[in-house]
Backbone as a chain_set.jsonl record, in Angstrom:
{"seq": "MFVDGIEEKKQLLSQAVSTEQITPLQTMAHQLKGAGAGYGFDELSELASHLEEACKSEDRVEIAHQKELLLHHMNRIVV", "coords": {"N": [[-36.63, -2.058, 70.193], [-35.68, -5.389, 69.705], [-34.622, -6.21, 67.153], [-33.8, -3.697, 66.051], [-31.373, -3.127, 67.229], [-29.625, -4.988, 66.16], [-27.592, -4.674, 64.145], [-25.648, -2.989, 65.412], [-24.957, -4.817, 67.478], [-23.809, -6.949, 65.952], [-21.532, -5.72, 64.95], [-20.021, -5.181, 67.262], [-19.662, -7.86, 68.254], [-17.969, -8.845, 66.119], [-15.751, -7.081, 66.52], [-14.903, -7.682, 69.119], [-14.016, -10.252, 68.772], [-11.947, -9.898, 66.945], [-10.132, -8.455, 68.286], [-9.484, -10.262, 70.295], [-10.931, -10.271, 72.723], [-12.1, -11.961, 75.024], [-13.672, -12.047, 77.444], [-15.536, -9.775, 77.258], [-16.784, -10.705, 74.994], [-18.0, -13.065, 75.797], [-19.697, -12.064, 77.592], [-21.345, -10.542, 75.875], [-22.41, -12.667, 74.318], [-23.853, -14.108, 76.194], [-25.828, -12.195, 76.871], [-27.152, -11.984, 74.382], [-28.119, -14.522, 74.092], [-29.989, -14.609, 76.268], [-31.721, -12.391, 75.43], [-32.396, -13.074, 72.824], [-33.9, -15.417, 73.311], [-36.005, -14.311, 74.79], [-37.236, -12.685, 73.021], [-38.287, -14.507, 71.149], [-36.467, -15.598, 69.375], [-35.332, -18.3, 68.964], [-33.325, -19.999, 67.722], [-31.241, -18.118, 67.369], [-30.619, -17.656, 70.052], [-29.788, -20.217, 70.909], [-27.445, -20.457, 69.313], [-26.042, -18.247, 70.344], [-25.566, -19.287, 72.871], [-23.822, -21.483, 72.256], [-21.639, -19.986, 71.443], [-21.05, -18.665, 73.795], [-20.351, -20.815, 75.467], [-17.969, -21.663, 74.131], [-16.417, -19.421, 74.573], [-16.052, -19.609, 77.403], [-14.434, -21.953, 77.464], [-12.32, -20.978, 76.279], [-11.433, -21.573, 73.752], [-10.134, -20.641, 70.963], [-10.328, -21.128, 68.191], [-12.772, -22.41, 67.968], [-14.396, -20.282, 69.067], [-14.08, -18.48, 67.084], [-15.36, -19.806, 64.978], [-17.964, -20.22, 66.1], [-18.799, -17.588, 66.373], [-18.994, -16.78, 63.631], [-21.095, -18.44, 62.769], [-23.152, -17.377, 64.364], [-23.149, -14.667, 63.501], [-23.991, -15.134, 60.816], [-26.519, -16.052, 61.088], [-27.675, -13.916, 62.442], [-27.582, -12.008, 60.292], [-29.414, -13.156, 58.626], [-31.801, -12.48, 60.056], [-32.299, -9.734, 59.789], [-33.863, -8.14, 57.332]], "CA": [[-36.916, -3.363, 69.673], [-34.407, -6.205, 69.569], [-34.046, -6.223, 65.774], [-33.207, -2.494, 65.827], [-29.985, -3.013, 67.664], [-28.783, -6.126, 65.572], [-26.334, -4.135, 63.362], [-24.57, -2.717, 66.362], [-24.511, -6.01, 68.114], [-22.828, -7.678, 65.097], [-20.198, -5.051, 64.896], [-19.398, -5.431, 68.512], [-19.18, -9.142, 68.28], [-16.683, -8.983, 65.277], [-14.671, -6.335, 67.012], [-14.44, -8.372, 70.205], [-13.264, -11.427, 68.291], [-10.663, -9.535, 66.129], [-9.225, -8.074, 69.294], [-9.302, -11.341, 71.204], [-11.409, -9.869, 74.024], [-13.071, -13.117, 75.337], [-14.588, -11.718, 78.495], [-16.629, -8.996, 76.673], [-17.504, -11.506, 74.033], [-18.775, -13.945, 76.488], [-20.865, -11.329, 78.144], [-22.318, -10.245, 74.797], [-23.156, -13.858, 73.827], [-24.845, -14.348, 77.283], [-26.988, -11.156, 76.619], [-27.855, -12.396, 73.144], [-28.791, -15.743, 74.454], [-31.221, -14.274, 76.983], [-32.57, -11.492, 74.592], [-32.967, -13.962, 71.694], [-35.019, -16.286, 73.906], [-37.097, -13.41, 75.227], [-38.052, -12.113, 71.856], [-38.668, -15.6, 70.397], [-35.415, -15.951, 68.343], [-34.691, -19.464, 69.705], [-32.102, -20.381, 67.107], [-30.196, -17.164, 67.783], [-30.415, -17.899, 71.502], [-28.982, -21.41, 70.963], [-26.125, -20.093, 68.694], [-25.31, -17.509, 71.281], [-25.126, -20.201, 73.907], [-22.633, -22.116, 71.866], [-20.523, -18.976, 71.537], [-20.702, -18.429, 75.196], [-19.591, -22.052, 75.975], [-16.663, -21.56, 73.513], [-15.625, -18.437, 75.336], [-15.748, -20.231, 78.646], [-13.368, -22.944, 77.282], [-11.191, -20.179, 75.63], [-10.996, -22.255, 72.455], [-10.13, -19.483, 70.001], [-10.79, -21.674, 66.859], [-14.246, -22.579, 68.21], [-14.892, -18.951, 69.25], [-14.311, -17.76, 65.671], [-16.414, -20.583, 64.319], [-19.348, -19.97, 66.597], [-19.125, -16.202, 66.003], [-19.454, -16.801, 62.209], [-22.403, -19.04, 62.705], [-24.148, -16.436, 65.002], [-23.405, -13.601, 62.662], [-24.789, -15.447, 59.692], [-27.935, -16.172, 61.643], [-28.1, -12.487, 62.671], [-27.778, -11.478, 59.045], [-30.776, -13.605, 58.194], [-32.915, -11.852, 60.804], [-32.446, -8.451, 59.323], [-34.221, -8.342, 55.883]], "C": [[-35.681, -4.13, 69.456], [-33.757, -6.032, 68.265], [-33.31, -4.874, 65.438], [-31.711, -2.409, 66.14], [-29.113, -4.155, 67.092], [-27.478, -5.663, 64.913], [-25.201, -3.816, 64.319], [-23.971, -3.882, 67.15], [-23.492, -6.879, 67.173], [-21.576, -6.975, 64.997], [-19.406, -5.227, 66.219], [-18.796, -6.856, 68.728], [-17.861, -9.411, 67.403], [-15.5, -8.275, 65.854], [-14.062, -7.077, 68.239], [-13.583, -9.542, 69.765], [-11.981, -11.052, 67.681], [-9.653, -8.977, 67.26], [-8.908, -8.997, 70.421], [-9.804, -10.901, 72.662], [-12.462, -10.911, 74.407], [-13.996, -12.748, 76.357], [-15.741, -10.969, 77.989], [-17.421, -9.729, 75.741], [-18.419, -12.45, 74.712], [-19.99, -13.259, 77.127], [-21.938, -10.908, 77.035], [-23.104, -11.511, 74.365], [-24.12, -14.253, 74.897], [-26.006, -13.461, 77.079], [-27.716, -11.651, 75.43], [-28.616, -13.513, 73.342], [-30.102, -15.464, 75.159], [-32.174, -13.379, 76.129], [-33.241, -12.23, 73.529], [-34.183, -14.687, 72.224], [-36.189, -15.434, 74.273], [-37.887, -12.874, 74.132], [-38.446, -13.229, 70.843], [-37.763, -16.018, 69.307], [-34.676, -17.12, 69.049], [-33.445, -20.009, 69.047], [-30.935, -19.425, 67.371], [-29.838, -17.395, 69.2], [-29.512, -19.221, 71.649], [-27.581, -21.198, 70.418], [-25.376, -19.195, 69.685], [-24.816, -18.309, 72.407], [-23.951, -20.964, 73.56], [-21.447, -21.279, 71.852], [-20.102, -18.739, 72.994], [-19.789, -19.624, 75.869], [-18.163, -21.977, 75.392], [-15.802, -20.53, 74.162], [-15.152, -18.95, 76.712], [-14.453, -21.192, 78.564], [-12.133, -22.278, 76.642], [-10.616, -20.845, 74.437], [-11.198, -21.199, 71.329], [-10.595, -19.936, 68.603], [-12.291, -21.836, 66.959], [-14.935, -21.205, 68.368], [-15.166, -18.411, 67.894], [-15.335, -18.597, 64.878], [-17.874, -20.252, 64.723], [-19.747, -18.519, 66.36], [-19.563, -16.11, 64.509], [-20.862, -17.353, 62.117], [-23.516, -18.066, 63.215], [-24.265, -15.304, 64.088], [-24.084, -13.844, 61.32], [-26.258, -15.607, 60.04], [-28.448, -14.771, 61.74], [-28.324, -11.786, 61.296], [-29.108, -11.947, 58.369], [-32.043, -12.941, 58.842], [-33.282, -10.479, 60.178], [-32.678, -8.522, 57.781], [-34.232, -6.947, 55.265]], "O": [[-34.677, -3.551, 69.042], [-32.561, -5.758, 68.169], [-32.348, -4.869, 64.669], [-30.925, -1.751, 65.459], [-27.958, -4.283, 67.499], [-26.41, -6.234, 65.136], [-24.051, -4.225, 64.162], [-22.779, -3.964, 67.445], [-22.492, -7.418, 67.646], [-20.54, -7.64, 64.959], [-18.189, -5.408, 66.183], [-17.699, -7.052, 69.25], [-16.889, -10.038, 67.824], [-14.369, -8.747, 65.733], [-12.84, -7.1, 68.387], [-12.524, -9.787, 70.344], [-10.989, -11.763, 67.841], [-8.438, -9.076, 67.087], [-8.201, -8.651, 71.367], [-9.13, -11.161, 73.659], [-13.64, -10.712, 74.109], [-15.162, -13.111, 76.2], [-16.873, -11.397, 78.212], [-18.622, -9.485, 75.623], [-19.544, -12.638, 74.251], [-21.1, -13.787, 77.185], [-23.152, -10.922, 77.237], [-24.3, -11.438, 74.085], [-25.197, -14.729, 74.539], [-27.136, -13.949, 77.112], [-28.942, -11.727, 75.514], [-29.736, -13.575, 72.835], [-31.162, -15.957, 74.775], [-33.377, -13.64, 76.139], [-34.443, -12.1, 73.299], [-35.293, -14.601, 71.699], [-37.324, -15.86, 74.056], [-39.084, -12.625, 74.27], [-38.908, -12.892, 69.752], [-38.185, -16.716, 68.385], [-33.6, -16.962, 69.625], [-32.55, -20.458, 69.763], [-29.798, -19.853, 67.57], [-28.644, -17.304, 69.487], [-28.587, -19.243, 72.462], [-26.617, -21.704, 70.993], [-24.169, -19.368, 69.852], [-23.715, -18.05, 72.893], [-23.084, -21.145, 74.414], [-20.351, -21.726, 72.191], [-18.919, -18.635, 73.318], [-18.803, -19.46, 76.587], [-17.214, -22.218, 76.137], [-14.593, -20.717, 74.299], [-14.006, -18.743, 77.112], [-13.585, -21.204, 79.436], [-11.077, -22.891, 76.484], [-9.431, -20.698, 74.138], [-12.308, -20.951, 70.858], [-11.219, -19.142, 67.899], [-13.007, -21.405, 66.055], [-16.014, -21.023, 67.804], [-16.262, -17.958, 67.566], [-16.125, -18.008, 64.141], [-18.789, -20.054, 63.925], [-20.929, -18.241, 66.162], [-20.489, -15.352, 64.22], [-21.72, -16.776, 61.449], [-24.597, -17.942, 62.639], [-25.401, -14.904, 63.833], [-24.673, -12.934, 60.737], [-27.124, -15.273, 59.231], [-29.507, -14.443, 61.206], [-29.26, -10.992, 61.209], [-29.778, -11.199, 57.658], [-33.128, -12.871, 58.265], [-34.46, -10.139, 60.067], [-31.782, -8.919, 57.037], [-34.497, -6.802, 54.072]]}, "num_chains": 1, "name": "protein.A"}
């Protein structure tokens, strides 16, 4: 189930940002965008889309900001 893998996804997102690995981060954001939409997590999908776009523009400040917004939302999913 999607929710079962959230903790691992959060860790991978943080790790990719801290090591400035934009390409893997963009891939993860794209996957989260699709999976979120598929499982009915529309807001998560939208936030992942914003992170993906920030990665495409290679705007490191925006990447960090969007990652924090996405992680905050992911924390709200897991109760």
